[in-house]
PASEBA-1860 file (N, C-alpha, C; in nm, 3 decimals):
! residues 59
1> MAVPKRKT> -1.215/2.892/-2.655/-1.228/2.689/-2.575/-1.024/2.715/-2.615 ~ -0.963/2.639/-2.532/-0.845/2.564/-2.565/-0.876/2.454/-2.553 ~ -0.778/2.491/-2.777/-0.772/2.336/-2.812/-0.568/2.303/-2.806 ~ -0.600/2.194/-2.823/-0.427/2.156/-2.828/-0.392/2.167/-2.979 ~ -0.260/2.218/-3.026/-0.181/2.277/-3.090/-0.186/2.096/-3.165 ~ -0.151/2.008/-3.067/-0.097/1.838/-3.169/-0.168/1.781/-3.016 ~ -0.172/1.608/-3.131/-0.205/1.555/-3.038/-0.106/1.487/-2.979 ~ -0.179/1.444/-2.870/-0.097/1.367/-2.770/-0.060/1.230/-2.766
9> TKSKRNMR> 0.011/1.198/-2.763/0.080/1.103/-2.841/0.031/0.955/-2.731 ~ 0.113/0.842/-2.732/0.001/0.789/-2.716/0.159/0.715/-2.566 ~ 0.296/0.765/-2.594/0.400/0.721/-2.462/0.368/0.837/-2.412 ~ 0.297/0.977/-2.412/0.291/1.112/-2.332/0.165/1.030/-2.225 ~ 0.113/0.990/-2.356/-0.039/0.961/-2.269/-0.071/0.846/-2.146 ~ 0.030/0.779/-2.162/0.049/0.694/-2.091/0.199/0.707/-1.958 ~ 0.281/0.810/-2.006/0.336/0.851/-1.902/0.259/0.926/-1.822 ~ 0.165/1.016/-1.847/0.067/1.102/-1.782/-0.017/0.957/-1.669
17> RAHDALSV> -0.030/0.836/-1.740/-0.172/0.731/-1.663/-0.021/0.676/-1.527 ~ 0.034/0.684/-1.583/0.179/0.544/-1.481/0.088/0.587/-1.277 ~ 0.076/0.698/-1.290/0.075/0.680/-1.129/-0.052/0.698/-1.074 ~ -0.115/0.639/-1.230/-0.260/0.600/-1.189/-0.306/0.468/-1.142 ~ -0.206/0.375/-1.167/-0.176/0.252/-1.112/-0.240/0.169/-0.960 ~ -0.307/0.113/-0.944/-0.345/0.109/-0.770/-0.197/0.021/-0.765 ~ -0.216/0.036/-0.602/-0.117/-0.021/-0.496/-0.115/-0.143/-0.516 ~ -0.056/-0.208/-0.449/-0.058/-0.399/-0.416/0.010/-0.364/-0.293
25> ENHVEDSH> -0.093/-0.401/-0.149/-0.030/-0.420/0.022/-0.003/-0.501/0.029 ~ 0.156/-0.552/0.130/0.215/-0.615/0.087/0.209/-0.676/0.276 ~ 0.149/-0.807/0.227/0.128/-0.826/0.336/0.204/-0.982/0.367 ~ 0.307/-0.967/0.493/0.314/-1.100/0.527/0.280/-1.147/0.663 ~ 0.373/-1.318/0.680/0.335/-1.359/0.809/0.355/-1.373/0.902 ~ 0.263/-1.335/0.998/0.331/-1.292/1.136/0.371/-1.382/1.206 ~ 0.480/-1.390/1.225/0.600/-1.520/1.292/0.520/-1.576/1.436 ~ 0.407/-1.472/1.538/0.358/-1.551/1.647/0.248/-1.625/1.598
33> TGEAKRRH> 0.204/-1.569/1.552/0.002/-1.601/1.512/-0.037/-1.665/1.362 ~ 0.096/-1.650/1.253/0.083/-1.719/1.158/0.007/-1.616/1.044 ~ -0.110/-1.498/1.125/-0.187/-1.459/0.986/-0.096/-1.380/0.897 ~ -0.206/-1.287/0.823/-0.125/-1.198/0.691/-0.143/-1.071/0.797 ~ 0.014/-1.014/0.835/-0.039/-0.821/0.819/0.047/-0.784/0.717 ~ -0.017/-0.673/0.805/0.076/-0.569/0.689/0.188/-0.479/0.737 ~ 0.297/-0.518/0.627/0.479/-0.513/0.665/0.432/-0.330/0.721 ~ 0.574/-0.304/0.835/0.586/-0.193/0.890/0.465/-0.101/0.965
41> HIDLKTGT> 0.309/-0.195/1.040/0.251/-0.208/1.133/0.256/-0.272/1.187 ~ 0.137/-0.189/1.345/0.135/-0.279/1.419/0.007/-0.387/1.391 ~ 0.034/-0.523/1.502/-0.076/-0.601/1.470/-0.145/-0.552/1.598 ~ -0.317/-0.541/1.520/-0.395/-0.489/1.613/-0.479/-0.621/1.749 ~ -0.433/-0.735/1.616/-0.496/-0.807/1.671/-0.397/-0.818/1.871 ~ -0.291/-0.837/1.835/-0.206/-0.877/1.953/-0.151/-0.722/2.009 ~ -0.184/-0.625/1.935/-0.033/-0.500/1.992/0.035/-0.486/1.985 ~ 0.137/-0.580/1.913/0.218/-0.581/1.938/0.304/-0.492/1.779
49> YKGKQIIE> 0.450/-0.462/1.775/0.518/-0.400/1.658/0.693/-0.493/1.693 ~ 0.792/-0.548/1.608/0.854/-0.538/1.628/0.874/-0.605/1.777 ~ 0.777/-0.760/1.777/0.802/-0.764/1.874/0.788/-0.746/2.072 ~ 0.757/-0.608/2.021/0.741/-0.484/2.126/0.572/-0.523/2.193 ~ 0.531/-0.531/2.271/0.384/-0.509/2.303/0.362/-0.336/2.242 ~ 0.334/-0.272/2.258/0.264/-0.084/2.257/0.145/-0.068/2.233 ~ 0.050/-0.149/2.199/-0.100/-0.108/2.267/-0.127/-0.233/2.279 ~ -0.215/-0.187/2.407/-0.293/-0.357/2.424/-0.360/-0.383/2.314
57> GRA> -0.380/-0.519/2.274/-0.472/-0.607/2.199/-0.557/-0.598/2.182 ~ -0.707/-0.636/2.106/-0.789/-0.683/2.082/-0.812/-0.871/2.143 ~ -0.879/-0.865/2.223/-0.888/-0.981/2.232/-1.015/-1.055/2.207
END
């Protein structure tokens, strides 16, 4: 069985765990409806993206 030769320092352990943090989704207020929506995503309620109609919205 493999056994570590040296103790892993707190610094190295925490550097390894740096990618495990949960990311926060960035929401902005929609200029037309005033509802919160994700940036750089199509608004599924209206079907618009950057002011252009992309798909039919869910009415």
